[in-house]
N, C-alpha and C positions, 0 to 999 in steps of 0.2 A: 800550562804547558808551552814552552817556548817554541817558536816556529823554526823549522829547518832553514839553514842559511840560503839554500837555493830558492825557497819561497820568498824570503826577504829580498833577495836580489831581483827576482821577477817582479815583485810588488813595487820595488824601487824604480824599475824601468817603466812600469805602467804609470806610476805617479809622476815621474819626470816627464814622460810624454804628454800627460794631461796638463801638467804645469806649463809646459812650453806652448801648448795649444791655448791655454788660458791667457798667457802673456800676449801671444799674437792676437787673440780676440780683443783684448783690452786696447792694444795699440790700434787695431783696425777700427774699433768702435770710436776711438778718439779722432782718427783721421776722417772718418765719414761724418760723424756727428758734429764735429767742429768745422766741417767743410774746408779742410786743409789737405786736399789731395796731393798738392805739389810738395809739401814738406811735412815732416813730423813735428808736432808741438814739443816744447820743452818738457811738458809733463809726459808725453809719450816716450821721449828719449830717456826719461828718468826711471821708467818702469823696468826693474831688474829683478829677475827671479834669483833669490839668494841660495836656493838649495833645499834639500829635504833631509829630514832625520827620522829614521824608523827605529822604534824600540818597542818594548812590550806594552807601553802605555798608548801607543798610537803612532800616527804619521804626522810630522810637523812640516808644513811648507811655509816658506817666507818670501815675501816680495818687499822690495824697497821702492818707494816713489816719493815724489815731492809731497810735503805735508798738506798742501791745499787740494789734494786729489778729491777729498770728500765734498768740497764746495763745487768743483767741476762736475762731479758725479751726481750729487743731489740738488745742486743749484742753491741760490741765495735769493730770498725775497728782497726786492728793492723797496725803498721808501714809498715810491709810487706803485710798486708791486705789478710790474708788467711781465716779469719773467715766469716761466713755468718751472715750478720747483717740486721736488719729491721729498724734501726733508723739512726740518724746522728751523733752518738757518735763516736769519734775516738781518738786514742793515737797519739800525735804529734811527740814525740821523744822517745828515749830509756832510758831516765833518770828515775830511780826508787827512790822513796823517802824512808826514813827510816821507815815510817809508813807502806808502801807497803811491804818492806822486813820483818818487824816485823809480819805483817799479814801472810806472807808466812811461817815464822818460826812457828807460831802458827798452821798453817795448817799442816805442817810436823809433829809436835808433836801430834796434834789431830788425824791424820790419822795413826800414828805409822810408818811412812816411815823410814826405817833404814838409819842411817847416819854413822855407824861404818864401817870401812874397813874390819876388820876381826873379827870373833867371837871366836878367840883363847883365851882360859882362861889363858894361860901362859903370854900373853902380856896385861898388864893393861894399858888402854888408859886413859889419863888425861881428866878430865871433861872439861877443857878449850879446848882441842883438839876436843872433840866431838861438843862443842858449836860453835867453829870456823868452823868446817865442815858443821854444820847445817846452819850457817849464809851464807856460800858460796853457799850451795845448794839453800837456799831461794833466794839469789840474782839472781842466774841463772834461777830459776823458774819465778821470777818477770820479768826479761828481756825477757824470752820466751813468757810470756803472752802479754807483750807490743808488741813484734814482730808479733805474730800470731793473737792477738786480742781475743775477747770472742765471741763465737758463740751464737746468740740469741736463746732463747727457746720458746718465745711467751707463757709462762705459764700464764701470766696475760692477755694479749690482746686476747687470745683465749677464755677467760671466759667473759670478758667485751667487747663484740662485739655486733653488731647490732642484730644478730640472738638471742643471749642469753637475751639481754635486751627486745627484742620483746616478748620472751617467758614470762618474768616477767610481761610485760604490758598486755599480753593476760590473764594471771592468774588474775590480778587485774581488768581487764575489765569485765571478767566473773562475778566477785563479785559485782562490782559497777553498771554494766548494761550500761556502756558507754565507748567509746574509750578513752584510756589514752596514754600519751606520756611519755617515759622514756628517760632521758638524763643523761650523766655523767658530773659532774662538779668536777674536781679533785683538791683537796687541798693537798699540801705537806707541812707538818709542820716540821720544823727543831727543 
């Protein structure tokens, strides 16, 4: 039996409200757990709720975020394994790719990490010298990340857990007047 349109509209409002709360919780978890109170991380900025679709088969909610969210969420074991992780991801060796080094160079630039040796106005340093030093610093940072690993934040899994999904199911059950089940079916699109 199809649901009346007014119930579908009310359910949609409830789901949208819950989805916005979930999005805000994920961003807040990232801010506090990455210790970046002053600014939002690139991952936090990338979290976008794409909307909802309600039909007779169920309710579909979609979020888009950077692909590496699962590594930040669950963590990655380092070669020396000093990071606290919640998943099975691990670095196997200390080899760092050019792409990894380039991302570290961009991180150095974005964060404004100083790469000059001296701030003496009498000695002019060549642009090539600064770029070489930045590349060396990026390489060392990449190796350090692979050695130590990435500590998991659980910014995502703490929002999409049994308790939070039950809260959504309870809200919808109150509206519908019957018990509902909420399940996560995760699709990762490349």
